[in-house]
C-alpha positions in Angstrom: -38.0 22.2 32.6 -37.4 18.8 34.1 -36.5 17.3 30.7 -34.2 20.2 30.0 -32.4 19.6 33.3 -32.1 15.9 32.5 -30.7 16.7 29.1 -28.2 19.1 30.6 -27.0 16.6 33.2 -26.6 14.0 30.5 -24.5 16.3 28.4 -22.3 17.1 31.4 -21.8 13.4 32.1 -21.0 12.7 28.5 -18.4 15.5 28.5 -16.8 14.2 31.7 -16.7 10.7 30.2 -15.1 12.0 27.0 -12.5 14.1 29.0 -11.7 11.0 31.1 -11.2 8.9 28.0 -9.0 11.6 26.4 -6.9 11.8 29.6 -6.5 8.0 29.7 -5.5 7.9 26.0 -2.9 10.6 26.5 -1.5 8.8 29.5 -1.4 5.4 27.8 1.9 4.1 26.6 2.4 3.8 22.8 2.0 0.1 22.7 -1.4 0.3 24.4 -2.7 2.9 21.9 -1.2 0.9 19.1 -2.8 -2.3 20.3 -6.2 -0.6 20.3 -5.6 0.6 16.7 -4.6 -2.9 15.7 -7.6 -4.7 17.1 -8.5 -6.2 13.8 -7.6 -9.8 13.0 -4.7 -10.3 10.6 -6.9 -11.5 7.9 -9.3 -8.6 8.2 -6.3 -6.3 8.2 -5.1 -7.9 5.0 -8.5 -7.8 3.4 -9.1 -4.1 4.2 -5.6 -3.2 3.2 -6.0 -5.0 -0.1 -9.3 -3.4 -0.8 -7.9 0.0 0.0 -4.9 -0.8 -2.2 -7.1 -1.8 -5.2 -9.2 1.4 -4.8 -6.2 3.6 -4.5 -4.3 2.0 -7.4 -7.4 2.3 -9.6 -7.9 6.0 -8.6 -4.4 7.1 -9.4 -3.5 4.7 -12.2 -3.9 7.2 -15.0 -1.1 9.2 -13.3 1.1 6.1 -13.1 0.4 5.4 -16.8 1.3 9.0 -17.8 4.4 8.9 -15.6 5.7 5.8 -17.4 5.0 7.3 -20.8 6.7 10.6 -19.9 9.8 8.8 -18.5 10.2 6.7 -21.7 9.4 9.6 -24.0 12.8 10.1 -25.7 11.4 11.5 -28.9 9.6 14.4 -27.1 6.1 13.2 -28.1 4.5 14.7 -25.0 4.9 18.3 -23.7 3.6 17.5 -20.2 1.2 15.5 -18.0 -2.1 16.8 -19.4 -0.8 16.6 -23.0 0.1 13.0 -22.3 -3.4 12.3 -21.0 -5.1 13.9 -24.0 -3.0 12.2 -26.6 -3.3 8.7 -25.1 -7.1 9.1 -24.7 -7.5 10.5 -28.2 -5.4 7.9 -29.9 -6.5 4.8 -28.0 -9.5 5.8 -25.9 -9.9 6.4 -22.2 -9.5 2.7 -21.4 -5.8 3.0 -22.5 -5.1 5.1 -19.4 -5.8 1.9 -17.4 -3.7 -0.4 -19.5 -1.7 -2.6 -17.1 -4.1 -2.2 -14.2 -4.9 -6.0 -14.0 -1.2 -6.7 -13.2 -1.5 -4.3 -10.3 -4.8 -5.6 -9.0 -3.7 -9.3 -9.2 -0.5 -8.5 -7.3 -2.0 -6.4 -4.5 -3.6 -9.2 -2.5 -0.4 -11.4 -2.2 1.7 -8.3 -1.7 -0.4 -7.0 1.2 -0.6 -10.6 2.7 3.2 -11.0 2.6 3.9 -7.5 3.9 1.5 -7.5 6.8 1.9 -11.2 7.8 5.7 -10.8 7.5 5.7 -7.6 9.7 3.6 -9.4 12.3 5.9 -12.4 12.2 9.1 -10.4 12.7 7.5 -8.2 15.4 6.6 -11.4 17.2 10.1 -12.8 16.7 11.8 -9.7 18.1 9.2 -9.3 20.9 8.5 -5.7 19.8 5.0 -5.7 21.2 5.8 -7.4 24.5 5.5 -4.7 27.2 7.6 -6.8 29.6 10.6 -6.5 27.1 10.0 -3.1 25.6 7.6 -1.1 27.8 7.9 1.9 25.5 8.2 0.0 22.3 11.4 -0.2 20.1 11.3 1.9 17.0 14.5 0.4 15.7 13.1 -3.1 15.8 9.8 -1.9 14.4 11.7 -0.5 11.4 13.8 -3.7 11.1 10.6 -5.8 11.1 9.0 -3.6 8.4 12.2 -3.7 6.4 12.4 -7.5 6.5 8.7 -7.7 5.5 9.4 -5.3 2.6 12.3 -7.6 1.5 9.9 -10.6 1.5 7.3 -8.7 -0.6 9.6 -8.2 -3.6 8.7 -11.8 -4.5 5.4 -10.3 -5.7 6.2 -6.7 -6.4 9.0 -7.4 -8.9 6.9 -9.4 -11.4 4.0 -7.1 -10.7 6.0 -4.0 -11.6 7.6 -5.3 -14.7 4.4 -6.7 -16.2 2.6 -3.5 -15.4 5.2 -1.4 -17.1 5.4 -3.7 -20.1 1.7 -3.4 -20.5 1.8 0.3 -20.2 4.3 0.6 -23.0 2.5 -1.9 -25.3 1.8 -0.5 -28.7 0.7 -3.5 -30.7 -2.7 -4.7 -31.9 -5.6 -4.1 -29.7 -6.2 -7.1 -27.4 -7.9 -7.6 -24.0 -5.7 -6.7 -21.0 -6.0 -10.2 -19.6 -4.7 -11.7 -23.0 -1.9 -9.1 -23.1 -0.9 -10.0 -19.5 -0.9 -13.7 -20.3 1.1 -13.3 -23.4 3.7 -11.2 -21.6 4.1 -13.7 -18.8 4.6 -16.5 -21.4 7.1 -14.4 -23.3 9.2 -13.3 -20.4 9.3 -16.5 -18.4 10.1 -16.7 -14.7 13.6 -15.3 -15.0 12.4 -12.4 -17.1 9.7 -11.4 -14.6 12.4 -10.9 -11.9 14.5 -8.4 -13.9 15.1 -5.4 -11.7 14.9 -7.3 -8.4 17.8 -5.3 -6.9 16.2 -2.0 -7.8 12.8 -3.1 -6.4 14.6 -4.3 -3.2 16.3 -0.9 -2.8 13.0 0.9 -3.2 10.7 -1.4 -1.1 12.9 -2.1 1.9 13.7 1.6 2.9 10.0 2.5 2.3 8.8 -0.3 4.6 11.4 0.7 7.3 10.1 4.3 7.3 6.4 3.3 6.9 6.3 0.8 9.8 8.6 2.9 12.0 6.4 6.0 11.7 3.2 3.9 12.1 4.6 2.7 15.4 5.1 6.2 16.8 
């Protein structure tokens, strides 16, 4: 009976502690909650984001491959997503669904580094996280910081995207993906790898504005 009473009192104390924490969190200003969520160092944040980015890109890459094939299918070769999967796998093997993945994987680390470090830099420059300047935060400057970081990352995302798509559309002799990527880079040159920069800018900047603004809420 004594042990049962002790256990009951411990549970009550735990519930009171949990309720107290919940009330404190609810009363905390946004920047305090955000600071707790952002307790990781910048480099750990970049490492974890890059790891998650690689895992996510690998998981959904066959969908990206099929999307590119369907968008470029002017002859009506495919009737839909699953038909595209089946025909690619049958003709070239399952590995073909991941053609172009190395370009993505190589680009993810510098992309995340530039995006996160750039966002931190601009937030610091605009004093977004200084409670003495913006006690309740500033969603407009958070969006601007994210947008500027997104503008910086196109240095990496533009060549990453164009090499990935060129690899996805490759239909020549079978070679390793690393060899294919190396040959494409040699063939296109620096200028060629930055074709479509304006389009990439128009995609990445609005995305980053929305992403970082919503993250700050």
